[in-house]
Structures are given as C-alpha cells and as structure tokens.
C-alpha positions in Angstrom: 0.0 0.0 0.0 1.2 3.5 -0.8 0.3 6.8 0.7 -0.6 9.8 -1.4 -0.4 13.0 0.7 -2.5 16.0 -0.3 -1.1 19.1 1.4 -1.8 22.8 1.1 -0.7 26.1 2.6 -3.7 28.1 1.5 -6.3 25.5 2.3 -4.8 23.9 5.4 -7.6 23.1 7.9 -10.3 23.5 5.2 -12.8 20.8 4.2 -12.8 19.6 0.7 -15.1 17.2 -1.2 -12.6 14.9 -3.0 -13.5 12.8 -6.0 -10.9 10.5 -7.6 -11.0 9.4 -11.3 -8.4 6.5 -11.6 -6.6 6.1 -15.0 -8.0 2.6 -15.0 -11.5 4.0 -15.2 -14.4 4.6 -12.8 -15.0 7.1 -10.1 -14.1 6.9 -6.4 -15.7 9.4 -4.0 -13.3 10.0 -1.1 -15.9 12.1 0.7 -15.3 15.3 2.7 -11.8 15.5 4.1 -9.8 18.1 6.0 -6.4 19.1 4.5 -3.8 17.8 4.9 -5.2 14.4 3.9 -3.4 11.0 3.4 -4.9 8.7 0.8 -3.7 5.2 1.4 -4.3 2.9 -1.6 -2.4 0.3 -3.8 -3.1 2.5 -6.8 -3.4 6.3 -6.9 -2.7 7.5 -10.5 -5.4 9.6 -12.2 -7.3 12.8 -11.7 -8.3 14.3 -8.3 -11.0 16.9 -8.0 -11.1 18.9 -4.8 -14.1 21.2 -4.2 -13.9 23.7 -1.3 -17.5 24.6 -0.3 -16.4 27.5 1.9 -14.8 29.2 -1.1 -16.8 27.8 -4.0 -13.4 26.8 -5.5 -12.5 23.6 -7.4 -8.9 22.2 -7.8 -8.3 19.6 -10.5 -5.1 17.6 -10.2 -3.6 14.8 -12.3 -1.0 12.2 -11.1 0.7 10.3 -13.9 2.7 7.1 -13.7 6.1 7.7 -15.3 7.8 4.4 -14.3 9.2 5.4 -10.9 9.0 9.2 -11.3 5.8 11.2 -10.9 4.8 14.0 -13.2 2.3 16.3 -11.4 0.5 19.0 -13.4 -2.0 21.7 -12.6 -3.3 24.3 -15.1 -0.4 23.4 -17.5 2.4 23.7 -14.9 4.5 20.6 -14.5 6.5 19.5 -11.4 8.9 16.5 -11.8 9.2 14.6 -8.6 12.0 12.1 -8.1 12.7 9.2 -5.6 9.1 8.2 -5.6 7.9 11.3 -3.8 4.1 11.5 -3.8 2.8 15.0 -3.3 0.1 17.1 -4.9 -0.2 20.9 -5.6 -3.5 22.6 -5.5 -5.2 25.5 -7.4 -5.2 28.6 -5.2 -6.2 32.2 -5.8 -2.8 33.1 -7.0 -1.8 31.9 -10.5 1.9 31.7 -9.5 2.7 28.8 -7.2 6.0 28.5 -5.3 8.1 25.4 -4.6 9.0 24.7 -1.0 11.9 22.5 0.2 9.3 19.8 1.0 8.8 19.5 -2.8 5.2 20.7 -2.5 4.2 23.6 -4.7 1.6 25.9 -3.1 0.1 29.2 -4.1 1.5 32.2 -2.1 -1.8 34.1 -1.6 -4.5 33.3 0.9 -7.7 32.4 -0.9 -10.8 34.4 -0.4 -14.4 33.8 -1.3 -14.0 36.1 -4.3 -11.8 33.6 -6.1 -14.4 32.8 -8.8 -15.6 36.4 -9.2 -15.1 37.7 -12.6 -16.7 40.2 -15.0 -20.1 39.0 -16.0 -19.9 38.6 -19.8 -22.2 40.7 -21.9 -22.3 38.0 -24.5 -26.1 37.4 -24.2 -27.1 40.5 -26.0 -30.7 40.9 -26.9 -30.6 42.5 -30.3 -32.8 45.4 -31.0 -33.4 44.9 -34.7 -34.0 48.2 -36.4 -36.4 47.4 -39.2 -36.2 49.2 -42.5 -38.7 51.9 -43.1 -38.8 51.1 -46.9 -42.2 49.4 -46.8 -43.8 52.7 -45.5 -42.9 54.5 -48.7 -44.6 52.1 -51.1 -48.3 52.7 -50.2 -47.8 56.5 -50.2 -47.2 56.5 -54.0 -50.6 55.0 -55.0 -52.9 57.8 -53.9 -51.1 60.3 -56.1 -52.7 58.7 -59.1 -55.9 60.8 -58.3 -54.2 63.8 -59.8 -54.4 62.5 -63.4 -58.2 62.1 -63.7 -58.9 65.5 -62.0 -57.2 67.4 -64.8 -58.6 65.6 -67.8 -62.4 66.0 -67.2 -62.2 69.6 -66.0 -60.6 70.8 -69.2 -62.6 68.8 -71.7 -66.1 69.6 -70.3 -65.6 73.2 -69.5 -64.0 74.3 -72.8 -66.3 72.4 -75.3 -69.8 73.7 -74.2 -68.6 77.3 -73.6 -67.2 77.8 -77.1 -70.2 76.4 -79.1 -73.2 78.7 -77.9 -71.2 81.8 -77.2 -70.0 84.3 -79.9 -67.9 86.4 -77.6 -64.8 84.5 -76.5 -64.4 86.5 -73.2 -66.9 84.5 -71.0 -65.8 81.2 -72.4 -62.3 81.5 -71.0 -63.2 82.9 -67.6 -65.1 79.9 -66.2 -62.8 77.3 -67.8 -59.8 78.5 -65.9 -61.4 78.7 -62.4 -62.8 75.2 -61.9 -60.0 73.4 -63.7 -57.1 74.8 -61.7 -58.5 75.1 -58.2 -59.8 71.5 -57.5 -56.8 69.8 -59.2 -54.3 71.5 -56.9 -56.3 70.8 -53.7 -56.9 67.1 -54.3 -53.4 66.2 -55.5 -51.6 67.6 -52.5 -53.8 66.7 -49.5 -54.5 62.9 -50.1 -50.8 62.1 -50.9 -49.5 63.2 -47.5 -52.2 61.6 -45.3 -51.9 57.9 -46.1 -48.1 57.9 -46.2 -47.9 58.1 -42.3 -50.4 55.4 -41.4 -48.7 52.3 -43.0 -45.6 52.7 -40.8 -47.2 50.4 -38.2 -46.6 47.4 -40.5 -42.8 47.4 -39.6 -43.3 45.9 -36.1 -43.8 42.2 -37.1 -40.5 42.1 -39.0 -38.3 42.1 -35.8 -37.8 38.3 -35.4 -36.2 36.5 -38.4 -37.6 33.2 -39.5 -35.0 30.5 -40.1 -35.3 28.5 -43.3 -33.9 25.3 -41.7 -35.5 22.1 -40.3 -36.2 22.0 -36.6 -34.7 19.3 -34.3 -35.2 18.3 -30.7 -31.5 17.2 -30.3 -28.4 18.9 -31.5 -24.9 17.4 -31.2 -21.5 19.2 -31.1 -19.0 16.5 -31.9 -15.4 17.6 -31.4 -12.8 15.4 -33.3 -9.6 17.5 -33.0 -8.0 20.0 -30.6 -5.5 22.7 -31.3 -2.7 20.5 -29.8 -2.8 16.8 -30.2 -2.9 15.2 -27.7 -4.1 18.1 -25.5 -2.9 18.7 -21.9 -4.4 16.0 -19.6 -6.0 14.5 -22.8 -8.9 16.9 -22.4 -11.1 19.2 -24.5 -12.9 22.3 -23.1 -15.1 25.3 -23.8 -16.7 28.0 -21.6 -19.9 28.8 -23.6 -21.9 27.6 -26.7 -25.0 29.3 -28.2 -27.2 28.9 -31.3 -28.1 31.8 -33.5 -30.7 32.9 -36.1 -29.6 35.5 -38.6 -26.4 36.2 -36.5 -28.4 36.9 -33.3 -27.9 34.7 -30.2 -31.1 32.8 -29.2 -32.4 32.2 -25.7 -32.0 28.6 -24.6 -35.5 28.1 -23.1 -35.6 24.6 -21.6 -32.5 22.6 -22.5 -30.4 19.8 -21.1 -26.7 19.3 -22.0 -25.0 15.9 -21.6 -21.5 14.5 -22.5 -22.0 10.7 -23.1 -18.9 8.6 -22.1 -17.2 11.8 -20.9 -15.3 12.5 -17.7 -16.3 15.9 -16.2 -14.7 17.1 -12.9 -17.0 18.7 -10.3 -17.8 22.2 -11.3 -16.9 21.6 -15.0 -19.9 19.7 -16.2 -21.5 20.0 -19.7 -24.2 22.3 -18.3 -21.6 25.1 -17.9 -21.8 25.5 -21.7 -25.3 27.2 -21.4 -25.0 28.9 -18.0 -24.2 32.3 -19.6 -20.9 32.7 -17.7 -17.6 32.9 -19.6 -15.7 32.4 -16.3 -17.0 28.7 -16.0 -16.3 25.9 -18.4 -17.2 22.3 -19.5 -14.2 19.9 -19.5 -14.0 16.3 -20.8 -11.0 14.3 -19.6 -11.9 11.3 -21.8 -11.4 13.0 -25.2 -8.3 10.9 -26.1 -9.4 7.7 -24.4 -12.7 7.9 -26.4 -10.7 7.9 -29.7 -10.3 11.7 -29.9 -14.0 12.2 -29.8 -16.2 14.3 -27.4 -19.9 14.7 -27.9 -21.9 17.5 -26.2 -25.7 16.8 -26.7 -28.2 19.6 -26.4 -31.8 18.4 -25.8 -34.7 20.8 -26.1 -38.2 20.4 -24.8 -39.6 21.1 -28.3 -38.0 21.1 -31.7 -36.0 24.3 -32.5 -34.6 25.6 -35.8 -31.4 27.7 -36.1 -29.1 29.1 -38.8 -25.8 29.3 -37.0 -23.9 29.1 -33.7 -20.7 30.3 -31.8 -18.6 29.1 -28.9 -16.1 30.6 -26.5 -12.6 29.5 -25.2 -12.1 28.5 -21.6 -9.9 30.1 -19.0 -6.6 28.2 -19.7 -4.8 25.6 -21.8 -5.4 26.8 -25.4 -4.1 23.4 -26.6 -7.5 22.0 -25.5 -9.5 24.4 -27.8 -11.6 22.6 -30.4 -10.1 22.6 -33.9 -12.3 20.3 -35.9 -16.0 19.5 -35.3 -19.4 18.8 -36.8 -22.9 20.1 -35.8 -25.8 17.6 -36.3 -29.5 17.5 -35.6 -31.9 14.7 -34.6 -35.4 14.2 -33.4 -34.8 10.9 -31.6 -31.2 11.2 -30.4 -30.1 8.2 -32.5 -30.4 9.2 -36.2 -28.4 12.3 -36.9 -28.4 14.8 -39.9 -25.1 16.7 -40.4 -25.7 20.4 -40.6 -22.2 21.9 -40.5 -18.6 20.7 -40.6 -15.5 22.7 -39.6 -11.9 21.5 -40.1 -8.6 23.2 -39.0 -10.2 26.1 -37.1 -7.7 28.3 -35.2 -9.1 29.7 -32.1 -7.8 33.0 -30.6 -5.1 32.8 -27.9 -7.3 35.1 -25.8 -9.1 33.2 -23.1 -12.8 33.4 -22.1 -13.6 34.8 -25.5 -16.3 34.1 -28.1 -15.0 32.9 -31.5 -16.2 33.8 -35.0 -19.8 32.8 -35.5 -20.6 30.0 -37.9 -23.6 29.7 -40.2 -25.1 26.8 -42.0 
C-alpha cells in the first residue's frame, strides 16, 4: 500500500469534497476530508477533483505514472518529482505557485471567497433589430394617381360647351380657368400626405427573423480534434456555446446538456456551456481515451430551428481548444443529420472569448 499525501498552505484546515478518477476507469468518492489528507491505496494514478464549499473553488489535479517518477500537473504547470515522492499541488487564488523545500508547490496568496468572481460577460445581447422603413414609402405612391383624372375631365367639359353657344370669347375663357385649376391642386396635395404616415405600423412584425432550416429536438456538437494533439491531460474544453438565427444569439429556453462517455470534474460539467458565464467551463478528460471524440448533446423540450452558432474559449490551456468538429440534428437522439462541418479552425489565444460565429 502507498500513501498519497495531499497538502496545502492556503487551504490547510479546510474541508474539501474529494473525487478520484483513476486512470484505469471509474470514479471513487473519497468524501469530505480536512487538509492535509493522506490517501492510502495500492493505486493512486489519475485525476483528483477537490471542491472547497467554503470558497466555491475547485482544484483539478492529475497524477501520472512515469515508471518510478511522478509528473504532477496543474493548469499546464508541470512538477517533476523524483525518488518516488508523492505530493500534490492545488489550485489557489494566485496563478503563480512557489516550490517549497518539501517538494510541495503551493500558491502564495491566501484564498478568499471572491476567487471565482469575474466580469459577467455581456455575450447574451438581446438584439434590437431596427427594421427598414422602406415598406412605409410604397403605399404612399398609389394615392397620387388621383391627380391625373382630376385634370382631364375639367378641361374637356368646361371648354367644349362654352365655345359652341357663345359668340364672344371672353366669357368662355373665364369659367374654364377657375374650376379646372382650383380642384386639381387641392386634391393632388392633400391625399398624398395623409396615407403615407399610417402604413408605418406594419414594420413591427419584422423584428424576429424566421429560419429556413429544419427543426430538431436534439443537437450534437461532436469535437474530433483539438489545437494541440494530444491536448494537456488528454482533455477538451469550452466555456460557452450558443445557437443563432440570422447572427443573433437565441435564448435557450428549456435545454439539457450531456456528455455521453465523458469524464467531467466537479464544477466543470456540460451544463456550464449554457449557464451564460464565460468564467466557468465544461471539461471532458476522456477526449483521447474515447478515440479523440467528445460529444456534447443539447436536448430541447420542443423542436427548434437555427441558422448558426458560436462558442467561447475556456480560462486556460489553449491546446484544449476545439479545432475540428461537426454540428448535427436529430429528433430521436439516434439518427443524426449533419448540418455543418469545420476543419482546421484556429481559435484565438485570448481566453474566455467568443470565437467567430458559424452559419449553415
């Protein structure tokens, strides 16, 4: 039996919910323990997730078997331990850990409950579509046609009878000018202005675009390649995912997100993709072990139709960013229709950032 000692400077004396995911598969719940904690077991290689309820903070640690030497890693930082030393470092509020003579790397800043505080993203923008006022101009042209008939009958009828019975041309011209000019000017100006204002109310229904795509109850985001292969800790990750219509983010409504055959540490479950927070993420540690495939399934209460989507990078490890993937739809969760395929995408190095929107 060997002893794996989990120690900490920042969290000494604090209670942590410890979950162990052995490299051989499965999950072992070590329960709530007070640090430092000694885990005695014949096998201890794999991922350890420590959740500190008092701070709302989660530490994810990975112990790898390197044939007598132990490679410990946390957030991309590696510590090479020799002579079969078995220690673990933890995630603290400070991103810069220090190595002590006891070969245990610990953060140098005392954690506070504001560890997970971050700027609330403004990604869920409710677009205020400014509809075009062009339709309001169209109906205003039609009434102006009333000008044409008002001129024709006034000239014909007034000139013809006045010339025939009268010998003197003076009275024949006087009445013909008065009625023909006065009514034609009045009717042509007044009606054309009045109806042009009223039709503007017809613009309101055009705010919500209608997608010309089939609706599905299930959508699948299948990731098949990461920026670096294999990625750190053999994992793939993303902080947010949202569907769009006409380039506008859509509200989720009632949706459930799952990761079949995935391995998600506490606090980094698939549901974090739709929680509206860029500071949290969904992480799958089984990406490589599942043949370089991770499936995130979105299940809606009713069929929904979209025309595009976008996703955001997580807080660290850009090598875990998706590089190639497909989007597919289904109405039974079994038979899938491919809607969009992306290969060789290069995400930005900026963390917690939405990437270029995709359309299909």
